[in-house]
C-alpha positions, 0 to 999 in steps of 0.5 A, a space after each residue: 667225448 663225454 667231458 666235451 659234452 659236460 663242458 658244453 652243458 656247464 656253459 648252457 646251464 645259465 641259459 637253462 636257468 634263465 629259461 626257467 626264470 622266464 617261464 616263471 614270469 607266467 607260471 611261478 611253479 617254474 621258480 620253485 624247487 630249483 635245488 632238485 634240479 641240481 640233485 639236492 633234496 632231503 627226503 629219499 626213497 627206499 634203496 633198490 627201487 624203480 626210477 621212472 623218468 617221464 618228462 612232462 604231462 603227456 609222458 606222465 599220462 602215457 606212463 600212468 598205466 605202466 606205473 600202476 602195473 609196476 606198483 601191483 607187480 612189484 609192491 616191495 620196490 620203492 617207485 620214484 617218478 621224475 619230471 622236467 615240467 611243473 605240469 608233469 609234476 602236478 600230474 604225478 601228484 594228482 595221479 599217484 599222491 604219496 604212493 610214489 616219491 617225486 622230484 624233478 630230474 636233475 640237470 645233466 651235469 656230472 655233479 647233479 646226476 651223481 647226487 641224484 643217484 646217491 639219494 635215490 639209489 635205484 635198482 632200475 632206471 626207466 626212461 619214457 619215450 626218448 630222453 637221452 641224457 649222456 651224464 644221467 645214463 653214464 652214472 647209471 651204468 657206472 653204478 651198475 643200474 640197468 636202463 630201460 627205455 620204454 615207448 621209445 621213439 625217434 621222430 623224422 624231424 629229430 633223426 638228423 640231429 641225433 645222427 649229427 651228434 652220434 659221437 655223443 648219443 651213440 655211446 649213450 644208447 649203447 649203455 641202455 640195457 633194453 629198449 621197448 620201441 614203439 614201432 619197427 621204424 623207431 627201432 631202425 632209427 634207434 639202431 641208426 644212431 647207435 643203439 644195440 639191435 640186440 637190445 631192442 624189442 618192438 612192443 608197440 605204443 603205450 598210448 593205444 592202451 588208453 583206459 576209459 573208465 565208465 566214471 569218465 563218461 558219467 562225469 562228462 554227461 552233466 557237462 554236456 547237459 549244462 552246455 546244452 544237448 542241442 549245441 554243437 561243440 568243437 573242442 581244441 585240445 592241448 593248444 598252442 597259440 598257432 592252433 588257437 589262431 587257426 581255430 578261432 579264425 575257422 570258428 567265428 564265421 561258422 556262427 552264422 550257420 550254427 549260432 548255438 555252436 560252442 568252441 571249447 579251448 583246452 590250452 596245453 600250458 597253464 601260463 597261457 590260460 589268460 592269453 587264450 581268453 584274450 585271443 578269443 575275445 579279440 576274435 569277437 567271442 563271448 568267453 566263459 571259464 572252467 574255473 567259474 563252473 561247468 555251465 556257460 550261458 547260451 551267449 557264451 561262444 568260447 569256453 576256456 578250460 583253465 584247469 589241468 588234467 581234465 582234457 579227457 573229460 572234456 573230450 568226452 563231452 564234445 562232438 568234434 575234436 581238433 588236436 593241438 600242436 599240429 598247426 606248427 612244427 611242434 609235431 602234434 599231441 596225443 590223437 588217440 585220446 579223442 579217438 578212444 572216446 569215439 570222437 571224430 578227429 581233426 589234425 593240422 599238417 604237423 603230426 610228426 610226434 604221432 606220425 604213424 598213428 595219425 596216418 593210421 587214423 586218417 587211412 581208417 577214416 577216423 581223422 581228417 587232416 587240414 592245412 590251414 584255417 580255411 580247411 579247418 572251417 570246411 572240415 568242421 562244417 562238414 562234421 557239424 552237418 553230417 552226424 552220420 559221418 561223425 558216428 562213422 569216424 568215431 567208430 573207426 577210431 575206437 576200432 583202431 585203438 582196440 586193434 593197437 592195444 597190447 603194448 602195455 603187457 609187452 613192455 612189462 615183459 621187457 621190464 620184468 626180464 631186466 628186474 629178474 636178471 638184476 635181482 636173480 
């Protein structure tokens, strides 16, 4: 079956490269470092280290506390991080600089993954969330490299596809040494597609272990002062076009009641910065950019954050947070980040990437779920008009985040047990 899988991957490789090239028309970083995607790179980490694969920006952010703990607990083990996307790559460099080795993860071709392992020679492969690559896993198992899946999850929308392709993914999952699952439901789904139940431990969601440094709040204060303390601020974070269309449609009529209100948009992908501004201007809003500074004139109605890695900073400066990726079947992005900062959260109808967490936030009255732009307008008006409600929702979010913490330590226990067994 693996040979059949590899045959299809070879056939799909030109399409994957075409996809990178098309993405490169908007973001030239996609056109760089293609050799790494075939396992070709000159600089190499030390032998016997830990390779952490975190596909993109969100996974890198979630993995960062875990990676720092691994650096502290195993200072003699070289640590490498692989990503799929340039945004993830940039975040690795921003967070860890030269303290880790970083390359793109190879395409899942037999030759590419073989060259990758020859160059990295890891003692442990640590996969964040659910990146199931049969050839990568096979090569790790062939070389005797233990595999740990951390913060593992299977969404409701993807379980059907995994089941249909169980003859590919079942044997792949059975090569995994340990799986640290986000929830009992995720553990059940993983077993259902072939994982060994004896290998699974429910450790919780690492995203609950979000750390809010006091410096972040200190940095947010001058931003809010620059905007104006009297202005009500709606922030739309990690947005895609469907999110921005809904938010702009909801926000524009609110200016009649709240003429000083400010909409802050933080696009998910840097290649969309210009498009986000274009949509805002088409909606009749005056636009300013983060790249021009943190302040914006009083007549600015929409502030575009055209930078990466500052979402939490701007969440800290807002009054109400709408989390993007939830107005279409993208599945929503990290709802815990604004909740941890004590912000009332609004999400759209599609939250399957954070299904359990979104439900908990809604049930605890820390978040509101809307279906369309009309609902979003009503929810935002209500929150703008009721500061006591904003405070209650914010406190409820902080309490929920605190109650869910501990996944980091439980995940580290799983990883340490594998390292001890491998080196003992």
